[in-house]
C-alpha positions in Angstrom: 0.0 0.0 0.0 1.4 3.4 -0.9 2.2 5.9 1.9 -0.6 8.2 0.6 -3.2 5.4 0.8 -2.0 4.3 4.2 -2.1 7.8 5.6 -5.5 8.6 4.1 -6.9 5.3 5.5 -5.4 5.8 8.9 -6.8 9.3 9.4 -10.2 8.5 8.0 -11.4 8.0 11.6 -12.2 11.1 13.6 -10.7 9.4 16.7 -7.4 8.8 14.9 -7.4 12.4 13.6 -7.9 13.6 17.2 -4.9 11.5 18.3 -2.8 13.1 15.6 -3.9 16.6 16.6 -3.1 15.9 20.2 0.3 14.5 19.3 1.1 17.6 17.4 1.8 19.2 20.8 4.3 16.4 21.6 4.5 12.8 22.7 1.8 11.4 25.0 1.1 8.1 26.8 -1.7 5.9 25.6 -3.4 6.5 28.9 -3.4 10.3 28.3 -4.7 9.8 24.8 -7.5 7.6 26.1 -8.5 10.3 28.5 -8.5 12.9 25.8 -10.6 10.6 23.5 -12.9 9.5 26.3 -12.4 5.9 25.5 -10.8 2.8 27.0 -7.0 2.2 26.9 -7.5 -0.9 24.7 -9.8 1.0 22.3 -7.2 3.8 22.1 -4.4 1.3 21.5 -6.3 0.0 18.5 -6.3 3.5 17.0 -2.6 4.0 17.9 -1.8 0.6 16.2 -3.6 1.6 13.0 -1.6 4.9 12.9 1.6 3.0 13.6 0.9 0.6 10.8 0.5 3.5 8.5 3.9 5.0 9.7 2.2 8.1 11.2 3.2 7.5 14.8 5.8 5.4 16.6 5.4 3.8 20.0 8.0 3.2 22.7 7.4 1.1 25.7 9.0 1.6 29.1 7.7 -1.1 31.5 3.9 -0.9 31.2 3.8 2.6 29.8 3.5 3.1 26.1 4.4 6.5 24.8 3.3 7.6 21.3 4.8 10.3 19.1 4.3 11.6 15.5 6.8 10.5 12.9 8.1 13.7 11.3 7.1 14.0 7.7 4.7 11.1 7.8 1.7 13.1 6.6 3.7 14.9 3.8 2.4 12.7 1.0 -1.2 13.4 2.0 -0.5 17.1 2.4 1.1 17.2 -1.1 -1.8 15.4 -2.7 -4.4 17.7 -1.0 -2.5 20.8 -2.1 -2.2 19.6 -5.7 -5.9 19.0 -5.9 -6.8 22.2 -4.1 -4.8 24.2 -6.7 -6.3 22.2 -9.6 -9.9 22.7 -8.5 -9.3 26.3 -7.4 -8.0 27.2 -10.8 -10.9 25.4 -12.6 -13.5 26.9 -10.4 -12.1 30.4 -10.9 -12.3 29.9 -14.6 -15.8 28.6 -14.4 -16.9 31.6 -12.3 -15.4 33.9 -14.9 -17.2 32.1 -17.6 -20.6 32.2 -15.8 -20.4 35.8 -14.9 -19.2 36.8 -18.4 -18.2 40.2 -19.5 -19.6 43.0 -17.4 -19.6 45.7 -20.1 -22.4 44.5 -22.2 -24.2 47.2 -24.3 -27.9 47.5 -24.3 -29.5 46.3 -27.6 
């Protein structure tokens, strides 16, 4: 699976997007993430596992404590794809708007 597809699939879940948003501030334990999400530690761990499989986060374990952090640059392929499509559609929609509004200096018949 491409890194773009893996990243897109992994962040398709609102809960996983919230994990990514929380980790943007720095590493966090799975317990802290579970509290933020309002879900159980095992449920949170399933979301963390999916993000780790996609290469978006990495986990480290010290005893019974699992700490999660974002992998720098892991969302770059997704951001690049989104920007390319935003620019493409922005240009096309601007041209469509210009075509629909037409020239504004029409003479009366």
